[in-house]
N, C-alpha and C positions, 0 to 999 in steps of 0.2 A: 324533216328539217323545219318545215313551216310551222308545224304544231309546236315544236320545241321553242322556236323564236317567239311565237305568239304567247306561249305559257310564260316565258321569261318576262315579256313586257307586262302581261297581266299581273304577274307576281310582284313586280316593282310598283304597280298601281295599288294593288291590294295591301301591300305592306310598306306604307310610306314612312313608318317609324325608323326603319333602318337607315333610309336616306336622310331623314331629319337628324339622326344621331351623328352621321358622318359630317353633315354640314355644321352641327354644333361643335364638333371636335375641331374642325378646321378654323372656325371662328375663334375658338378658345386659343388655338395655337397662334393665330394672328394677333390676339390681344397680348399674349405673353411676349411676342416679338416686339410689339409697340411699347410694352411696359419696360423692356430692357434697354430701349434706345433713348436718345436725348432729342427727340424730334421737337419738343416744345421750345428748345433754344432757337430753332430756325424760325419761329413765328414772331420773335420780338421785333423784327424789322418791318413787319406789316403795319400799315398806318393805323388800323383800328386798335391793335394791341398796344402800340406805342402811345397812342393818344390816351387810352385808358390808364396806362401806367403813369404818364405825365400828370394827368388830372389827379390821380391818387397821391402822387408825390407832393402836390401842392398842399394837400391836407397834412402830410408828414412835416413839411417845412413850417407850416403854421403851428403845429403842435410843438416842434422843437423851439421855435422862437418864443412861444408862450411859456414853455417850461423854463427857459432861460430868464425870462422877464418876471416869472413868478406871479403873474396876474395880468389882467387886461389893462389896468391903469398904467403899468410900467412898460407896456409893449411899445416898441419903437418901429415905425414904418421902415426905416432904413435897414434895421436888423432883419426884418421879415424879408425884404427884398434881397439881402445878402444870402439868406438861407435859400430863397427861391432860385436865385441864379446859380448857387453852388450845387444844389441838388439836381436842378434841370440840366446843367452842364454835365454832371456825372452820369445822369440817366441817358442823355443823348450820346455821349461818348461810349458808354457801355453798350447801348443798342447798336451803334454803328460798328463797333468792333466785333460783337457777337454775330451780327449779320454778315460781316465780311469773312469771318472765320467759321461760318456755320458748317461747312464740310468737315472742318477739323473737329468741332464739337460733336458732330454726328458719329464720329468713330468710337466715342466712349459711351459707357453706360450712363444712365441718368444720374446716378449718385456721383460718379466721377466728374461728369459735366457740371453738376452743381458746385462741386468743390473748386473746379477750375474757374467757373464763372465768378465765384465769390472772391478768389484770389485776384482775378482780373479787375473786379470792382474796387478792391482795396488798393491795387496799384494805381488805378485812375485817381482815387482820392488822394493818395500820397503825392503823385506827380502834380496834381492840381494845386494842392496846398503849397508845395515847394515853389511852383510857378508864381502863385499869388505873393508869396513872401519875397521872391526876387523882384517882382514888379513893384511892390510897396517899398523895397529898399532903394531901388533906382529912382523912384519918384521922390522919396524923402532925402536920400543920400546923407543919412545921419550916422556917423561912426564907420568903423571898418566892418566889411562883410565877413561873416563867420558862419561856421557850421550851425551854431545855435540859432542864428537868424534864419538860415535856410530851412531848418526843421521846426521852427516855432509853430506851435499849435497842431503839430501832426498827430500827437496822441489823442487830442480831443476830436479832431476830424476823422481819425481812423475809427474811433468809437462810434461816431456818427455813421461811418462807412459800414460798420458791423450792423448797426440798426437798419441802415438803408439796404444793405445786402440781404438781411433776413426778410425785410419788407418786400423787396423786388422779387427775390427768388421764391418766396412763399406765394406771392401773387401769381407768378408764372406757373408754379406747380399747381395751384388751385385752378387756374384758368385752363391748363392742359388737361387736368382731371375732368373738368366739366366738358371740354371739347371732346375728350376721348369717350365720355359717356354718351354725348350726343351722337358721335360718329357710330358707336356700337349700336345704339338704338336705331339709327337710320339704316345702318348696314343690315341689321336683323329684319327691319321692315321691308327693305328693298329685296332682300333674299326671299322673304315670304312672297312678295309680289312676283318675283322672277320665277318661283317654283310653281306658280298657279297656271295650270293649263285647263282650259274649259273642259269639264268632264263630258259635256254634251258632244263636243268635237271629238274627244278622245275615244269614247265608246262607239260612236258612229263610225269613226275611222277603222277601229278594230273589227267591227261588224262587216265593213266593206272589204277588209282584207280577207276575212273568213269566206265571204261570198266569192271573191276573185280567185282564191286558191284553186278551186276546181275548174273555173272557167278560163282564167288567164293567169297562169303562175308567174309569168315574167312581169306582168303589171302589178301583181300582188307583191312580188319581191321588191320592185321599185318603190311601191307605196310604203312598205314596211321599212325599207332603208331610210327613206325621207322622214318617216315617223320617229325612228330611232335617233336620227340626227337632231330632230327638234327636241326630243327628250334630253339628249346629251347637252344641248345648249342651255336648257332650262335648269340643269343640275350643275352648271359651271359656277365658278366663283364670280362675284361681282366684279365687272371690269368694263373697260371701254374697248370697242372693236371698231374697225373701219366701216364706213358706210357701205362699202362694196360687200363686206362680209354679211352685214345685216340684210342687205337686199338679196343676197344669195340665199340666206336662211329663209327669208320671206317667200322667195320663189319655190323653195322646197315645200314650204307649208302650203302654198297655193296649188302646187301640183297634186297634193293630197286632196285638197278641197275640190279640184277639178275632176279628179277620178270619182269622188263621192257624189258631187252634184251634177256632173255631166254638162249638158248644154245649157243648164240653168245659170251657170257662172261663166262670165267672161271678164278678163282682167286686162286693162290697158295701161301699159307703163310708158311714162314720158320722163326720161332722165335727162335733164339739162345740165350735164356736167361731164367732164372728161374722165376717162378711166383712172388717170393719175390722181385727179382730185378726189374721186370716190375712195381711193386707197389711203389718201392723206387725212381726210376728214373723219373724225371719230363720233361715235354715238354709243350710248349704253346698250349693252346686249339685250336683245328681246324688247326693244322699244317700239319698233315699227310693226312687228308681227301682231301684238295684241290689238293694235288699231285696225289692222286688216281683218283679224278674227272678229272684232266687234262689228265691222262693216258687213261682213258676210253673214254673221249670225242674225243681225237685225235688219239687214237690207236685202239679202238674197235668199236665205233659207226660208224666210216666212212667205216668200212669193213663189208661185208655181210657174210664173213667166220667166223667160230668159232675162237676166239682169247683168248690168255692167258695173264693175268697180274700177274707178280710174285712180291712178297714183302718179302724182307729179313730184319729182325730186329736182330741186334747183339749188345750185351753189353760186352765189353772187358775192364777190369779194370775200368777206369773212363771215357771211351769213348763209345758213342752211335753211331752206324752206321746204316743207313737205305738205302736200295737199292731197287729201283722200276724199273722194266723192262716192257715194253709193245711193241707190234708190231707197226710199222709205215711205211709209204711210203713217198717219197719226195713230192709227189703231195698233200697228206693230210697236211703235214707241211706247204707247201707254201700257201695252201688255208685257213689255220687257223692262222689268224693274232694274236690271243690272247694267243698263246702258251707260251710266256715268262712271262705273267702277273702273273699267279699263282705262278710260280717259284720265281719271284722277290719278291712277297708279303711274301711268306714263308721265304725267305732268310732274309728280313728285320725284320720280327717278331722274328726269332731265334737270330739274332744279337742284338736285343733290350735286350735280356735276357743273352745271353752267349758270346757276344762280338766277339773278334777275334778268339775264339776257333772254330767258325762255319766254316765248309768247305762245299761248295756246288758245285757240278760238274755234268755236263751232257755229255753223250757220244752218238753219232749217229753212229750206225753200219749200215750194209747193209739193214737189215729189223727190227732191234731192237733198241729201244730208251731207254737209261738207265739214271736214275736220282740217284745220290749218295749224301746223306746228312749225315754229321757227326758233333758232337759237344761234348764238355766235360760237362757231366751232373752234376746236383745238386740233392742232396737227398731231397725228399719231407718231 
């Protein structure tokens, strides 16, 4: 039984191409699902996208006014302002309605959502033109109100609406394609980070399992189960998990290290949060574990003396703070070139979810190395 499980794990390590192929297939499927949706319509309400669209529409308004005037000399400031007000009003109304009905648009394919969005934009142009005509009639009160007065200039404005719709929807489509590419690249990079398990830890753990099989089969079984759980987590899809789940995974990892290093490793946990908060607060999967692995590899494994790794987890209001301390010496830091890789990977993974709220700092004392991570959490 033991030899079979051990061969299975070693086979997965020796043949990573099969695992990589499965991950690529899953990523390809997720891209196809995203491509068939109309997710980009939901982004128009965000301030950054709306601001970019409004700035670009100013250029369009200037071009329309310039084309009508047929030159800079005949260009009238009042006419430019009219175009600016008309186009900005149309853009704002369109953005507000799309944002309000974003769940409705999300039900359709991208092509259908584009067509519905174009129709909505034309309706806004038509209603705005009719409203302007009514206001102008009541302000002047010249003659009898008629259908001709109501729809005066609608043909011209609808043609502007076609141009504006093509401009807006093309912009949104190109913007979404760029964001989709950025997300795919980020997703692939994070997946690669997530799949990395330090080979030094891996093969040492397997050797420890081999040694324990004959001496203490129960302990070997427990170690092998924890190792398989750690592998299972590393092969999962990119996702957020609760802080409680991440801590539990780290404790399984630390139990492996304690069996391997014995009395040389001592871990002190100080969790300043309730169990309910730990289940509500989220963190990217396998974020805390690489930091602990980094601390043990550079701070404990290089030393023959008993060493302590301390972990502080604190949740204050909407801020999560994680502090990890481990012993170190200048010689071990200089000899270990990969010390900053795990830290940089975790930093990029956190920023992918929590943006600029992430703060990552390291402090090198005389004999203590401290890693501080903080971010504004999201409720699971």
